[in-house]
N, C-alpha and C positions, 0 to 999 in steps of 0.2 A: 373547501377540502384542504387539510393540512397534510402534506406528504412528508416522508422521513427526510427528504432533501429536495432542493430545487436548484437547478443549474444556474450559476451566475453567467449572465450574458452581458458583454460590454456594449458600448455605444455602436449601433449598427453602421453608422457612417464611418467610424474608424475601421471596422472590419471590412467594409466595402472598399475603402481606399486600398487595402492590401489585395483584395480580390481583383480590382481593376488592374493593378500591377501584374497579377498572374495572367490576366487576359492579354495584356499588352506584350508580355514576354512569351506567352504560349509555352511556359515551362511549368508543368503541373506536378511533376514528381521527379524521382531520381536525383535526390540531393540538390534541390533547387535553392535559390538564394534565401528564401524565407526560412527554410529548414536550417541552413547553415547559420543564419542570423540568430534564430531561436536557440540553437545549440550553444553558440557563443555567449548569449545573454544568460542562459541558464547556468552555464559553467561559472560565470562571474557571480551571479546572484547566489548560487548555492555554495560556492567556494570549493569546487571539486576540479580534479585535473582532467579527466576524460569523461565526456558524456555523449552518448549516442542516442538520438531519437529513433523510436520504432513505432509501429502502427498500433500496438496495444501492450498492456502490462503483462499479459500472459506470455506472449512471444518473447518478451524481455527475459522472463524466467527460463524459458526453454533455451534461448541462446546462451544464457549464463551457464546453465548445466552443460551444454555442449562445449562451450569455451574452456571449461575446466576439465573436459574429458571425463565427465562423470559416468560411471557405470555401476550396475548392481544396486546396492542399498543406499538410501539417503536419509539421514536423520532430519526429522521435521516436526512441526508443531501440529497438534490436533485442533488448535483453536485459531482459525484464520478463515479467509474466504476459500471456497472450494478450489479456486484456480491454483493455489499453492500446491495442494496434493495432486490435482489433475495434471499439472505440468510434469511432475515426476513420473506419473503413470504413462502419460502420452509419449514420453521419451523412452519408454521401455524399462524404467527403473522401478524400484520398490520403496515406498515410503515406510520408514520405521519411526514410530511416534515416541517422542519424549514428552512427558507431562509438563504442565505449566505452573508458574508461580501463583500462589493464592491471591496475591495483592496486585501485581502488575499485569497478570494474565498473559505474560510472555513466556516463552519456552524456558524451562528451568535448567541452569547449567549443570547441576549435579546429576540430573537425568541424562543430559547429553553425554557426560563423561562415562556413565555406565555403559552406554551404547558404543562410545568411541573405543572402549577397551575391547570390544568384540571385533574391531578391525574396520568399521565403516569409515570412509574417508571424506565424506561431504556432509555439511550441515546446510539446510535451508530453513532459516528462522525468520519469523515475522515480527516487525515492530508493531504490535497489535494496537489498533486505534491511533497509531503514531507515537505510542509510548515506547521509548527505547528498550530493547533487550538489555540484559546485563552484558554489555559488549566487552567489558574488561575481563570478566571471568571466561566468556566464550573465547576471547583472544588467547588467554592462558591455556585453555584446553586445546585449542587448535594448534598451538605451537608444541605442546607436550605430545600430541598424537599425530602431528603432521596432517591436519585436516584442512580441506578447502571450506571457506565460509561464504555463503550467499545470504544476503539479507533481502527479504521481500519487504521493501520500504514503500509499498503502494499507498500507505496511509501517512507517510512520514515526510511529505514535502515541506521543506523549510524548518524542520525540527533540528534543534542544536542540542548537543550534550557537552557540557563543560566548555561551552563557547565554540565548539567545532561542529560542523555539519555531521549529523549521524550517518550520512551517506559515505563518509570517509572510513568507516569501519568495515572489516571483512575484506575479502578479495573482490567481491562484486556486490553492488546494491541495485535493485530494480525498482522502478517507479511506474505508477499507473497515472495516466492523464485522462481517464474516463470522465464523461460529463458529470458524474456524481462527485468528483473530487474537488477540493477547494481551488486547486489550479488545474485547468483542463485544456485539452485541444480537441474536444468533442469525443474522439477516440484517439488513443495514443499512449505512449509510455516512453521510458528511457532506461538505459543501462549505464551505470556509473562504475568506474574503476580508477585506481591510482597506479595500476600496473601497466607499463608500456607494452609488454608482450601480449597481455590479455586484451588491451585496447586494440592492438593490431588484428588479433583474431576476430574480435567482435565487429570491427569495421568491415571486414569482408564477409563474415557470416550473415550479417543482416541484408546483404546485397548479392545473394546467389553465389557467393564465393568469388566474385569478380576481382581481378587485378588488371584493370583496364578493359577495353571493349571486347577483346578476344583472348584474354588470359584469365586463369583461375588459380587462386591460392589453394583452395580446397572446397569442401562441401559447404553450401550456404542455403539460405532460405530467403523468401521475400518478406523482410521485416521493415521496409522503408515507410517513412511518414510522407504524406502528400503535402503540397504547398498550402492547400486549403486548411488542413489541420494546423499547420504551423502558423498560418495567419490568425487563427483563433487564439493560439497560444501567445502570440505577440500582442494581441489585443487585450488578453486577460492579465498577463504578467504584471503590468504596472499597477494593477488594482490589488495584488496579493496582500500587501500590508494592511490595506483598508478592510479586505475580506476577513483576514485573521483577527483584526481588532474587533470587528462586528461579532464574529463568532465567539470571541473571548467574553464579550459583554453578555451574550445570550447564555453562555455556560455559567457565568457568575450569577445570573438570574435564576437558573435552574438550581444552582448550589444553595442559594438563599432560601428557596422554597422547600428544598429537601432537607435542610439542616434540622437535626434532632428528630428525624422521622425514621421509619423502618427501612428506608431505601439506602443502599450502599452505592457509592460512586467510584470511579476509577482512581487508583493511586498512581499519580505520575511520578516516575523516577526522579530522585533528587538531581540537582544541577542540570535540569532540562528546560529549554525554551520550547514550550509546546505550541502546536499549531491549531489546536481545537478542531480537529478533523471530525470527531464524533462525540456524542454525549451518551455513553452507555450507563444504564443503571442495573443494579442486581437486586432481585426480589428475594424474599425469604424462602419461597417455594415456587415451583413451576405452576401450581394451581393459582396462586395469586397473580403471577405473570399473565396467565391465560385470561383470568377475570379482567385484569387491567386492559389487555388488548381488546377484549370484547366491548368494554365500556368506551374506550377511545374510538374504536371503529364506529360505534353507534353515533358518536359525535362527529363523524367524518374526519377523524385524525388517524393517520396510518403510520405508526412506528414500524420498525423491522427487527426481527430476531437475528441480528448480527452478533455472534456467528453461531448458527444452529443448523443442523446438528453438529456435534463434535465430529471432526473428519475421520477419526479412527473408527467411527461406528457406521461409516458409509457402506452400502451393500457391495461396492466394487473394490473394497480393500480388505486385507486380512485383519480381523479385529485384534487389537492389542489394547489391554486395559490402561486407561488414563483417567483415573477416578476424579481428579481435580477438574480437568477440562470437561469431562462429561457432566459433572455437577453444575459447573458455571454456565456451560452452554444451554442448559435447560432453564436457567433463571435470568439470563441476560436479555436486555432489551435496549435498542438504540432509539432515542427519542428524536423528533424533528429538530434539525439544526441546519440553518441556511441564512444567507446574507440578509434577507428581507423579513425574517421571522420577527413578529412584534411581541412586545412584553406582555400584552393582554392575552396573546395566544399561548405564550409560555405559561402564564398563570392558569389558564384554562386547562392545559395539559396536566399541570401539576395538581390542580384541584381534583381532577377526575381520578388520578392515580392515588393521591393521599386519601 
């Protein structure tokens, strides 16, 4: 069976070395030494000023919205994982959808501006498949209309734009370290900001609002990461360059097989050092996509329709027309991509599709 992804697991002896230390210290959570070590290493590795580990990528978005004192409506993308929209709704806010770019599949700045003119004060945009949004245009719009900008960077670990971490754009970026990601802590995530005041808010919001054992800055939530999750992160982090290199090679193999065929692939924004987080392909019609899925499944190959359906069509949101996102969501399919995927397996997948 070939799954859409397979979790990278480090040498178990290395992980167990960290676990034995946890046992010896009997310090399992509440900002233990492994969490602090992983935060420091990630800040250095990613080139960011403030980074706070949390227990998943969804709580990272929710804390980001709270830290920016967001209320009312939030401009967001209809083409992302459901957690992007669900976080807005869970916090009692209303998603307002801007359509996406036909090539990069990220939120379209001109559509953001139309909504910003109506007085909405926060944007939650996704770097889709790790492909950077048009961060420069969004920055211009945010300054023009005094908007807060959150980037859902769940797919964008180690992505650079013009030599700088894409996480340094906007007010806050959020990361997911779920087991399906190229860097993972089994479950986990992080919140990144370069703003000292926001960093202070985030630091207490993820820990019930604590300012010491019996004092509180304000309202908070339990967003802390455990030492066991941090141990996995510390075990995986040294392998990230090798993981990305392997994924790049697999993506190149897919590209070779699909060259001069009816299949369209993702257009990565210029000046980007990509992380090869996903390999999405675009079919001519939904019917052809469904036929391909059936044939792949018959061969015990299981791709996923990331991201389907378009979030503006969900039953629990007010429908707003986004024709580009709706059209692409019906025709997009993410193919298997993971560290140990073999070239003969890539060839088999492509032969079935073609």
